C-alpha positions in Angstrom: 0.0 0.0 0.0 2.9 2.3 0.7 4.1 1.9 -2.9 0.6 2.5 -4.3 0.3 5.7 -2.2 3.6 7.0 -3.6 2.7 6.1 -7.2 -0.9 7.3 -7.2 -2.6 8.8 -4.2 -6.1 8.6 -5.8 -5.8 4.9 -6.2 -4.7 4.5 -2.6 -7.6 6.5 -1.3 -10.1 4.6 -3.5 -8.8 1.2 -2.2 -9.0 2.4 1.4 -12.5 3.9 1.0 -14.3 1.6 -1.5 -12.8 -1.9 -1.2 -12.4 -4.2 1.8 -8.9 -5.7 2.1 -10.2 -9.3 2.0 -11.6 -8.8 -1.5 -8.3 -8.2 -3.2 -5.3 -8.4 -0.9 -3.9 -11.9 0.0 -2.6 -11.0 3.5 -6.2 -10.2 4.6 -7.8 -13.3 3.3 -9.9 -15.4 5.7 -7.6 -18.2 7.1 -10.5 -20.7 7.0 -11.0 -20.5 3.2 -8.1 -22.8 2.4 -7.5 -21.2 -1.0 -5.0 -18.6 -2.2 -6.9 -17.4 -5.2 -9.8 -15.0 -5.5 -11.7 -14.9 -8.8 -15.0 -15.9 -10.3 -13.7 -18.7 -12.4 -16.2 -21.1 -10.8 -19.2 -19.1 -12.0 -17.6 -18.5 -15.4 -17.0 -22.3 -15.8 -20.6 -23.1 -14.8 -21.8 -20.5 -17.3 -20.0 -22.1 -20.2 -21.0 -25.6 -18.9 -24.7 -24.8 -19.3 -24.2 -22.9 -22.6 -26.0 -25.5 -24.8 -29.1 -25.4 -22.6 -29.5 -21.7 -21.7 -31.8 -20.8 -24.6 -34.3 -23.6 -23.9 -37.5 -23.4 -21.9 -37.1 -23.4 -18.1 -38.3 -27.0 -17.6 -36.2 -28.4 -20.4 -33.1 -26.5 -19.3 -33.4 -27.7 -15.7 -34.0 -31.3 -16.8 -30.8 -31.2 -19.0 -28.8 -29.7 -16.2 -30.1 -32.3 -13.7 -29.2 -35.2 -16.1 -25.7 -33.8 -16.6 -25.1 -33.3 -12.9 -26.3 -36.9 -12.3 -23.7 -38.2 -14.8 -21.0 -35.9 -13.4 -21.5 -36.9 -9.8 -21.6 -40.6 -10.6 -18.4 -40.3 -12.6 -16.6 -38.4 -9.9 -17.8 -40.7 -7.1 -16.6 -43.8 -9.0 -13.3 -42.0 -9.8 -12.7 -41.2 -6.1 -13.3 -44.8 -5.0 -10.4 -45.9 -7.3 -7.8 -43.6 -5.6 -5.1 -45.5 -3.7 -3.8 -42.7 -1.6 -5.6 -40.7 1.1 -4.8 -37.4 -0.6 -6.4 -36.2 -3.8 -4.1 -36.8 -6.9 -4.1 -33.1 -7.9 -3.2 -32.1 -4.3 -0.5 -34.8 -4.1 1.0 -33.7 -7.4 1.2 -30.1 -6.1 2.7 -31.2 -2.9 5.4 -33.2 -4.8 6.4 -30.0 -6.7 6.5 -28.0 -3.5 8.7 -30.7 -1.8 11.2 -30.5 -4.7 11.5 -26.8 -4.0 12.0 -27.4 -0.3 14.9 -29.8 -1.0 17.1 -26.8 -1.9 16.6 -25.1 1.5 18.7 -25.2 4.7 16.7 -26.3 7.7 17.8 -25.7 11.3 15.7 -27.2 14.2 15.2 -25.2 17.4 13.1 -27.8 19.3 9.3 -28.1 20.0 8.7 -28.7 16.2 10.0 -25.2 15.4 12.4 -24.7 12.5 14.4 -22.0 10.9 14.5 -22.4 7.1 16.9 -20.6 4.9 15.5 -19.8 1.5 18.3 -19.1 -1.1 15.9 -18.4 -3.9 15.8 -14.8 -2.6 18.7 -12.4 -3.0 20.0 -12.0 -0.4 18.7 -15.2 1.2 15.8 -15.0 3.7 15.0 -16.8 6.9 11.5 -18.2 7.6 10.2 -19.6 10.9 8.1 -22.7 10.5 6.0 -24.0 13.4 4.7 -27.5 12.6 2.5 -27.8 15.7 0.7 -24.6 14.8 0.9 -25.2 11.1 2.2 -21.7 10.4 5.0 -20.2 8.4 6.3 -16.6 8.2 5.5 -16.5 4.4 1.8 -16.8 5.2 1.0 -19.2 2.4 0.4 -22.2 4.6 -2.3 -20.4 6.6 -4.1 -19.1 3.5 -3.9 -22.1 1.1 -4.1 -24.8 3.7 -1.3 -26.7 2.0 2.3 -26.6 3.4 4.5 -24.2 1.6 8.0 -25.0 0.4 9.5 -23.9 3.7 7.1 -26.1 5.7 7.8 -29.1 3.3 11.5 -28.7 4.0 10.8 -28.8 7.8 8.5 -31.8 7.4 11.1 -33.7 5.4 13.8 -32.8 8.0 11.6 -34.1 10.8 10.7 -37.2 8.8 7.0 -36.8 9.4 4.2 -38.0 7.2 2.7 -35.3 5.0 -0.8 -36.6 5.7 -0.6 -35.2 9.3 -0.5 -31.6 8.0 -3.2 -31.8 5.3 -6.7 -30.5 6.0 -9.6 -32.9 5.6 -11.0 -30.9 2.7 -8.1 -32.1 0.5 -8.4 -35.8 1.3 -10.0 -38.7 -0.6 -12.8 -39.1 1.9 -13.8 -35.4 1.5 -13.9 -35.8 -2.3 -16.2 -38.9 -2.0 -18.4 -37.2 0.5 -18.8 -34.2 -1.8 -20.1 -36.4 -4.7 -22.1 -38.8 -2.5 -25.3 -36.9 -3.2 -27.7 -39.1 -5.2 -29.9 -37.6 -7.9 -33.2 -39.5 -7.9 -34.3 -40.4 -11.4 -37.5 -38.7 -12.6 -40.2 -40.7 -14.6 -41.3 -39.6 -18.0 -43.5 -36.4 -18.2 -46.4 -38.4 -19.6 -46.8 -40.3 -16.3 -47.0 -37.2 -14.1 -50.2 -36.5 -12.2 -52.3 -33.7 -13.6 -53.3 -31.1 -11.0 -56.6 -29.2 -10.7 -55.1 -25.9 -11.7 -55.4 -24.6 -15.3 -52.5 -25.3 -17.6 -50.3 -22.3 -18.3 -48.9 -22.1 -21.8 -45.7 -20.3 -22.8 -46.1 -16.7 -23.8 -46.3 -15.8 -27.5 -42.8 -14.7 -28.6 -42.5 -12.5 -31.6 -39.4 -13.6 -33.7 -36.9 -10.8 -34.0 -34.8 -10.0 -37.1 -31.5 -11.7 -37.3 -30.0 -14.6 -35.4 -30.7 -15.0 -31.7 -27.9 -13.8 -29.5 -26.3 -16.4 -27.3 -23.2 -14.6 -26.2 -23.1 -13.1 -22.7 -23.1 -9.4 -22.5 -19.9 -8.1 -21.1 -19.7 -5.5 -18.4 -18.3 -2.1 -19.0 -15.2 -2.9 -17.0 -14.5 -6.2 -18.7 -12.0 -6.3 -21.6 -13.3 -7.1 -25.0 -12.9 -10.6 -26.3 -10.1 -10.8 -28.8 -10.3 -12.8 -32.0 -8.1 -15.9 -32.1 -7.6 -15.7 -35.9 -4.7 -13.2 -35.8 -3.1 -10.7 -33.4 -1.6 -7.3 -34.2 1.5 -6.2 -32.2 3.3 -3.0 -32.5 7.0 -3.2 -33.4 7.8 0.1 -31.7 6.3 -0.2 -28.2 5.5 -4.0 -28.2 1.8 -3.3 -27.4 -1.2 -5.1 -28.9 -4.2 -4.1 -30.9 -2.4 -1.5 -32.9 0.4 -1.2 -35.4 3.3 1.2 -36.1 1.2 3.7 -37.9 -1.2 4.3 -35.0 1.3 3.9 -32.2 1.3 6.9 -29.8 5.0 6.4 -29.1 6.1 6.4 -32.7 8.8 9.0 -33.3 7.7 11.8 -35.6 10.1 11.8 -38.6 9.7 14.5 -41.2 9.2 13.0 -44.6 12.0 14.0 -47.1 10.8 16.1 -49.9 10.7 14.4 -53.3 13.2 15.7 -55.8 11.5 17.4 -58.8 12.8 16.7 -62.2 12.6 19.8 -64.4 13.3 20.0 -68.1 14.9 23.4 -67.9 18.1 23.8 -69.9 21.1 25.6 -68.5 23.1 27.7 -71.0 26.9 27.9 -70.6 
């Protein structure tokens, strides 16, 4: 924040006045969330997932989503039952990469499961205090993400402890199976449904508009425009995108040389 205040005071005042720290700054995240990212990728993924059914009537759309969720939950539930380890494969792969980073660090024990870890990836090298009993590290990543950081992995490897002792339950195989243990009851055909006493409501009459129906989501004013994947234009002067040399604002202004005129006048000697 101090750097932002020096660079642009208006941005600093806006962040302090309009936004809460937990919405954009990692050091103020809730320690119980167990995730180090903050975005709306989940909603965007679901929006693209139901894209083929969004233009259908409400009943047909919900029925297609229900059937797709039924297939998805069954597939994930059967997949989780085949896992051999107690930790989810993706989490185990991430921990393996973190452990390889921790192998390059210098660990010094201080007793009571407290360690001093020297990280030489910084220049100059930095020291971090790891407390395995409290599951904390000075870098703060362990408390936010829920997974041990590279400094904690170095300390766990030095103490020869099992990594499963320091993994939250939400990253385990059993938590994955419990998540997808919900059973979607099959629904009989619509022709077998009981008819109620209330009058049947038909769909409203829709007047067909000119042109093709729009299926793309309307972007907000603050969202960047979707770029075409066919070709990209990059400027050779500033390296920016979406413009060329002719329209570049940083292009140096060079006066064009005047063209030499060829005259047919004769010079007498």
